[in-house]
Structures are given as C-alpha cells and as structure tokens.
C-alpha positions as CSV (number, residue, x, y, z in Angstrom):
1,X,-55.8,3.6,-128.9
2,X,-55.4,-0.1,-128.1
3,X,-58.6,-0.8,-126.1
4,X,-62.3,-0.1,-126.5
5,X,-63.3,3.2,-124.8
6,X,-66.6,1.6,-123.7
7,X,-65.9,-2.0,-122.5
8,X,-62.1,-1.9,-122.5
9,X,-62.1,-4.9,-124.9
10,X,-59.6,-5.7,-127.6
11,X,-59.7,-3.7,-130.9
12,X,-59.5,-5.5,-134.2
13,X,-58.8,-3.8,-137.5
14,X,-60.7,-5.2,-140.4
15,X,-60.7,-3.5,-143.8
16,X,-61.4,0.2,-143.3
17,X,-62.8,-0.1,-139.7
18,X,-61.4,-0.7,-136.3
19,X,-64.0,-2.6,-134.2
20,X,-64.1,-3.8,-130.6
21,X,-63.9,-7.6,-130.5
22,X,-66.2,-7.8,-127.5
23,X,-69.1,-5.3,-128.0
24,X,-68.7,-4.6,-131.7
25,X,-68.4,-0.8,-131.3
26,X,-66.8,0.8,-134.4
27,X,-64.0,2.9,-132.8
28,X,-62.4,4.3,-136.0
29,X,-63.1,4.5,-139.7
30,X,-60.0,5.1,-141.8
31,X,-61.7,5.5,-145.2
32,X,-65.0,5.3,-147.0
33,X,-65.3,2.6,-149.6
34,X,-67.3,4.1,-152.5
35,X,-67.1,1.0,-154.7
36,X,-68.9,-2.4,-154.9
37,X,-67.5,-4.9,-152.4
38,X,-68.5,-8.2,-150.8
39,X,-70.2,-7.8,-147.4
40,X,-69.4,-10.2,-144.6
41,X,-72.6,-9.4,-142.9
42,X,-74.8,-9.6,-146.1
43,X,-77.1,-12.3,-147.2
44,X,-75.2,-15.5,-148.0
45,X,-75.7,-18.0,-150.8
46,X,-74.1,-21.3,-151.6
47,X,-71.5,-19.6,-153.7
48,X,-70.5,-17.2,-150.9
49,X,-71.5,-13.7,-149.7
50,X,-73.5,-11.6,-152.1
51,X,-71.8,-8.4,-153.2
52,X,-73.7,-5.3,-152.0
53,X,-73.5,-1.9,-153.8
54,X,-72.4,0.8,-151.3
55,X,-74.5,3.9,-151.7
56,X,-72.4,7.0,-152.4
57,X,-72.2,9.5,-149.6
58,X,-73.7,12.9,-150.1
59,X,-73.6,16.3,-148.4
60,X,-77.4,16.4,-148.5
61,X,-77.6,14.0,-145.6
62,X,-76.7,14.2,-142.0
63,X,-73.4,12.3,-141.5
64,X,-73.3,12.0,-145.3
65,X,-75.9,9.2,-145.2
66,X,-73.9,7.0,-142.8
67,X,-75.9,5.6,-139.9
68,X,-75.7,3.4,-136.8
69,X,-77.2,0.0,-135.8
70,X,-77.3,-1.4,-132.3
71,X,-77.9,-5.1,-131.6
72,X,-78.4,-5.8,-127.9
73,X,-78.6,-9.6,-128.3
74,X,-75.1,-10.6,-129.5
75,X,-71.6,-9.1,-130.0
76,X,-69.7,-8.9,-133.2
77,X,-69.0,-12.7,-133.1
78,X,-72.5,-13.7,-132.4
79,X,-71.9,-14.4,-128.7
80,X,-74.6,-13.4,-126.1
81,X,-73.9,-10.2,-124.3
82,X,-73.6,-9.9,-120.6
83,X,-76.0,-7.8,-118.6
84,X,-73.4,-5.1,-118.1
85,X,-72.7,-4.8,-121.8
86,X,-76.4,-4.7,-122.6
87,X,-76.9,-1.8,-120.2
88,X,-73.9,0.0,-121.8
89,X,-75.1,-0.5,-125.3
90,X,-78.6,0.4,-124.3
91,X,-77.3,3.8,-123.1
92,X,-75.5,4.3,-126.4
93,X,-78.6,3.4,-128.3
94,X,-80.8,5.9,-126.4
95,X,-78.2,8.6,-127.1
96,X,-78.1,7.7,-130.7
97,X,-81.9,7.8,-131.0
98,X,-82.0,11.3,-129.4
99,X,-79.4,12.5,-131.9
100,X,-81.3,10.8,-134.7
101,X,-84.5,12.7,-133.8
102,X,-82.7,16.0,-133.7
103,X,-81.0,15.3,-137.1
104,X,-84.3,14.3,-138.8
105,X,-85.4,17.9,-139.2
106,X,-81.9,18.8,-140.5
107,X,-82.3,16.1,-143.2
108,X,-85.6,17.7,-144.2
109,X,-84.0,21.1,-144.5
110,X,-81.2,19.6,-146.7
111,X,-83.9,18.0,-148.9
112,X,-85.5,21.5,-149.1
113,X,-82.2,22.9,-150.3
114,X,-82.0,20.2,-153.0
115,X,-85.6,20.8,-154.1
116,X,-85.3,24.6,-154.2
117,X,-82.0,24.5,-156.0
118,X,-83.4,22.2,-158.7
119,X,-86.5,24.3,-159.1
120,X,-84.6,27.5,-159.7
121,X,-82.0,25.8,-161.9
122,X,-78.9,25.9,-159.8
123,X,-75.9,23.6,-160.4
124,X,-75.3,20.8,-158.0
125,X,-72.2,22.2,-156.5
126,X,-74.0,25.4,-155.6
127,X,-76.7,23.4,-153.8
128,X,-74.0,21.5,-152.0
129,X,-72.5,24.8,-150.8
130,X,-75.9,25.8,-149.5
131,X,-76.3,22.5,-147.7
132,X,-73.0,23.1,-145.9
133,X,-74.4,26.5,-144.8
134,X,-77.5,24.8,-143.4
135,X,-75.4,22.3,-141.5
136,X,-73.3,25.2,-140.0
137,X,-76.6,26.9,-139.0
138,X,-77.7,23.8,-137.3
139,X,-74.4,23.5,-135.4
140,X,-74.9,27.1,-134.2
141,X,-78.5,26.3,-133.2
142,X,-80.0,29.0,-135.4
143,X,-83.4,27.3,-136.0
144,X,-86.0,28.3,-133.4
145,X,-88.5,31.0,-132.7
146,X,-89.3,32.9,-135.9
147,X,-86.3,31.4,-137.7
148,X,-87.8,28.3,-139.3
149,X,-85.8,25.6,-141.1
150,X,-87.5,26.5,-144.4
151,X,-86.3,30.0,-144.1
152,X,-82.8,28.9,-143.3
153,X,-82.8,26.7,-146.4
154,X,-84.0,29.6,-148.5
155,X,-81.4,31.9,-147.0
156,X,-78.6,29.4,-147.6
157,X,-79.6,28.9,-151.3
158,X,-79.7,32.7,-151.8
159,X,-76.2,33.1,-150.3
160,X,-74.6,30.2,-152.2
161,X,-76.2,31.2,-155.5
162,X,-75.0,34.8,-155.2
163,X,-71.5,33.7,-154.3
164,X,-71.3,31.4,-157.2
165,X,-72.5,34.0,-159.7
166,X,-76.0,32.6,-160.1
167,X,-78.2,35.1,-158.2
168,X,-81.9,34.2,-158.0
169,X,-84.9,36.3,-157.1
170,X,-85.6,36.2,-153.4
171,X,-89.4,35.9,-153.9
172,X,-88.9,32.9,-156.2
173,X,-86.6,31.1,-153.8
174,X,-88.9,31.9,-150.8
175,X,-91.9,30.5,-152.6
176,X,-90.3,27.2,-153.4
177,X,-89.0,27.0,-149.8
178,X,-92.5,27.7,-148.5
179,X,-91.2,30.7,-146.7
180,X,-91.7,34.5,-147.1
181,X,-89.5,37.2,-148.7
182,X,-88.9,38.9,-145.4
183,X,-88.0,35.7,-143.5
184,X,-85.7,34.3,-146.3
185,X,-83.8,37.6,-146.3
186,X,-83.6,37.6,-142.5
187,X,-82.3,34.0,-142.6
188,X,-79.6,34.8,-145.1
189,X,-78.4,37.7,-142.9
190,X,-78.5,35.5,-139.8
191,X,-76.4,32.8,-141.5
192,X,-73.8,35.3,-142.6
193,X,-73.4,36.9,-139.2
194,X,-73.9,34.0,-136.8
195,X,-71.8,31.5,-138.9
196,X,-69.1,34.2,-139.3
197,X,-69.0,34.0,-143.1
198,X,-69.5,37.8,-143.6
199,X,-66.3,38.0,-145.6
200,X,-66.9,34.9,-147.7
201,X,-70.6,35.6,-148.7
202,X,-71.9,38.8,-150.1
203,X,-75.2,40.1,-148.6
204,X,-78.4,39.0,-150.4
205,X,-79.8,42.5,-150.3
206,X,-76.7,44.3,-151.3
207,X,-78.6,47.4,-152.5
208,X,-80.9,47.6,-149.4
209,X,-79.9,51.1,-148.3
210,X,-80.2,52.6,-151.8
211,X,-83.6,50.9,-152.2
212,X,-84.9,52.3,-148.9
213,X,-83.6,55.8,-149.8
214,X,-85.2,55.7,-153.2
215,X,-88.7,55.3,-151.5
216,X,-88.4,58.6,-149.7
217,X,-90.2,61.7,-151.1
218,X,-89.1,65.2,-150.6
219,X,-85.5,64.6,-149.5
220,X,-83.0,66.9,-151.1
221,X,-80.0,65.3,-152.9
222,X,-77.5,66.4,-150.3
223,X,-79.4,64.8,-147.5
224,X,-79.8,61.6,-149.5
225,X,-76.1,61.4,-150.2
226,X,-75.2,62.1,-146.6
227,X,-77.6,59.3,-145.4
228,X,-76.1,57.0,-148.0
229,X,-72.5,57.6,-146.8
230,X,-73.3,57.3,-143.1
231,X,-75.8,54.5,-143.6
232,X,-73.4,52.3,-145.4
233,X,-70.9,52.6,-142.6
234,X,-73.6,51.8,-140.0
235,X,-74.7,48.7,-142.1
236,X,-71.1,47.4,-142.0
237,X,-71.0,48.1,-138.2
238,X,-74.3,46.2,-137.8
239,X,-72.7,43.1,-139.4
240,X,-69.7,43.3,-137.1
241,X,-71.3,44.0,-133.7
242,X,-73.8,42.4,-134.6
243,X,-77.1,44.3,-134.6
244,X,-80.3,42.5,-135.4
245,X,-78.7,39.4,-137.0
246,X,-82.1,37.7,-137.4
247,X,-83.6,40.7,-139.2
248,X,-83.6,41.4,-143.0
249,X,-81.0,43.7,-144.3
250,X,-83.7,46.1,-145.5
251,X,-85.0,46.5,-142.0
252,X,-81.5,47.2,-140.7
253,X,-81.0,49.6,-143.6
254,X,-84.1,51.5,-142.5
255,X,-82.7,51.6,-138.9
256,X,-79.3,52.8,-140.4
257,X,-81.1,55.7,-142.2
258,X,-82.9,56.8,-139.0
259,X,-79.6,56.4,-136.9
260,X,-77.8,58.4,-139.6
261,X,-80.4,61.2,-139.3
262,X,-79.8,61.3,-135.5
263,X,-76.0,61.3,-135.8
264,X,-75.9,64.2,-138.3
265,X,-77.1,67.7,-138.0
266,X,-80.8,68.3,-138.3
267,X,-83.7,65.9,-137.9
268,X,-85.2,65.1,-141.2
269,X,-87.2,61.9,-141.0
270,X,-89.4,60.1,-138.4
271,X,-89.5,56.4,-137.5
272,X,-92.9,56.0,-139.1
273,X,-91.6,57.5,-142.4
274,X,-88.6,55.2,-142.4
275,X,-90.7,52.1,-141.6
276,X,-93.1,53.0,-144.4
277,X,-90.3,53.5,-147.0
278,X,-88.6,50.3,-146.0
279,X,-91.8,48.3,-146.0
280,X,-92.2,49.1,-149.7
281,X,-89.1,47.1,-150.3
282,X,-89.5,44.4,-147.6
283,X,-92.0,44.2,-144.7
284,X,-90.7,46.2,-141.8
285,X,-92.3,47.7,-138.6
286,X,-91.8,51.0,-136.8
287,X,-90.8,49.0,-133.7
288,X,-88.0,47.2,-135.6
289,X,-86.7,50.6,-136.9
290,X,-86.8,52.1,-133.4
291,X,-85.1,49.1,-131.7
292,X,-82.2,48.6,-134.1
293,X,-81.6,52.3,-134.7
294,X,-81.0,52.7,-131.0
295,X,-78.6,49.7,-131.0
296,X,-76.8,51.1,-134.0
297,X,-76.5,54.5,-132.4
298,X,-75.1,52.9,-129.2
299,X,-72.7,50.7,-131.2
300,X,-71.4,53.7,-133.0
301,X,-70.9,55.7,-129.8
302,X,-69.2,52.7,-128.1
303,X,-66.7,52.5,-130.9
304,X,-66.2,56.2,-131.9
305,X,-67.4,58.1,-128.9
306,X,-68.8,61.6,-129.8
307,X,-66.9,61.8,-133.1
308,X,-69.0,63.1,-135.9
309,X,-69.6,60.7,-138.8
310,X,-67.9,63.0,-141.3
311,X,-64.7,62.8,-139.2
312,X,-64.9,59.0,-138.9
313,X,-65.5,58.6,-142.6
314,X,-62.7,61.0,-143.5
315,X,-60.2,59.1,-141.3
316,X,-61.2,55.8,-142.8
317,X,-60.8,57.1,-146.3
318,X,-57.3,58.1,-145.3
319,X,-56.6,54.7,-143.9
320,X,-56.8,55.7,-140.2
321,X,-59.4,53.7,-138.2
322,X,-60.9,55.3,-135.1
323,X,-62.0,53.0,-132.3
C-alpha cells in the first residue's frame, strides 16, 4: 500500500507506524513497543522531549488497551485541515465513537473476569483464557436477552478453570459475578457451542445426566442404566446440532432423559417428574423439558431415522456410525 486509503495522501513510515502525511491516519502498525521511549508528541522541556512510559498491553482490555484519538483541527504536521478532510475525519470519529460505546460493556465484562478470577484464586493465565472466551462470545454477539454479560463472564471463568485443572464451584463463581447458578451454567454451555470450542473445553456440568437420574425415586436399575446410555448419546447430539445452546446442561440432561424414555420401549416418567428431578440440581421448568426433548427426539430421527437406540449405540461401539 503506497497511498492513504482515506485521502489518497502519501504514507510515511516512522518507527513502528505507517502514517498518512496529510490526514495523520495510522495505516499500519508493525509492532508494539513495550519499553520506555521518547515521545515526539509528548510534553517538551528545554532539554528535549520527556520520555513516557508505555503502558503494557493486556488481554483484559478491548484492543489490548490501545485507543484512537481524532483531531479535526490540524493534520499530523500541524497544518489546518480542509473542509473535505474535516468531513472525512468526522465520519471516522463518529464510527469510532459507536464502536467505543459498544466495546465499553465488553471492557466491563473483562474486568468482571479479572475480579472473579482473583476472588476464587485462579492464576492469571487462566483468567486470560477466560477473557479470550468472553471476546469470542462478543464477536458471536451472544450477549442479549437472558444472556447477560455477567453470566458470560462467569461461564467463561468456569470453562477456563476446568480446562486448566482448577475447577471451581459454580455457585461461588456465580455469586462473585453477580449472576445465578442456572444462568452461569447456561452461559458456559452457550460459549462452548456457539463459539465452537466443544472439543477444546469440557462441559462445566459434566455429571449432569447422572445427577438428574440420581434424583429419581422408584426407577429400577435396568431402566436407569438404559436412560444413562441413551441420554449420554443424546447429550452429545445436543452439543452438535445444537439443541438449547443457551440452556444449562442439567436442563438438557433432563430433556435427554425424557427423550430417552420416548425412544425406548415403555413410558416410565412424565415431564413433570423429570422437571422436578432436574430442578433439585439446577432450576428447570416443565416447559424447558418439553421443548428440548422434542428437539432432541427430532434431531435423533433426522440423523438415524427409526433405528432403535440400542442398534445405534451398538454400531458406534463397533466403530460404525449411522447417519
């Protein structure tokens, strides 16, 4: 690139930056100087420019803490701007302000990650990993509706901590993030699925299906084992399709139990019984169980047709995938 993309002016390379000689737009940055260096734009004294300390960049800030400044009065050499250049830079400044307003909430979420990580005693690199997950969630536009920034921060911390081998109690993380147990778990699952990191990050509620089955009374051992086998397969299917990405894994596990009951011989449990059992682990409603059990049932039939779960599981144990 030999000319400015905005004003077609001449580009000048100075230090680590390539700047337009006319409008002052920074076109390219080749490196980030982390050390102490004299600043040509800093305050001057008789002995020369004062050396400024460059603040280290950090993952816990949008753009790693680097920002923009627009001066509509003069260009990079102090010459007055023409009316056309003022209008052009004015448009750039309005766009920058809109982006700054959108990134302000992301900065707050990244500070939440730092605060929660420090309160639960996580190493800095684990918090940095959680910060990267929050940024990915922002890029996928996951915040909104019932999915608050605070919940996403809690979910990211839970995922990063479990991956690094420092698992923390969900209730504790949710309390420091000013969220709830149910929303923090739902956020963790949404990040895994929507950011496509299912294979990199283990689920926060890894034993959700077993926990739900343990809350049932009166089920014989054979039925429980069958629900566990089919339910685990349906939970994996729910992560791939995806089914209910913004719902906690316990809620989807309850839906998997009910769907497993409908896919196997005999009808053993009701939606109300499944919702009650799941709610003892994590708040869940009958409507959630009904909705996602239907979606799981439809996803299963779309992939395997009318094949019985026992046949599907046997083929997969033998290394033969159906569908």
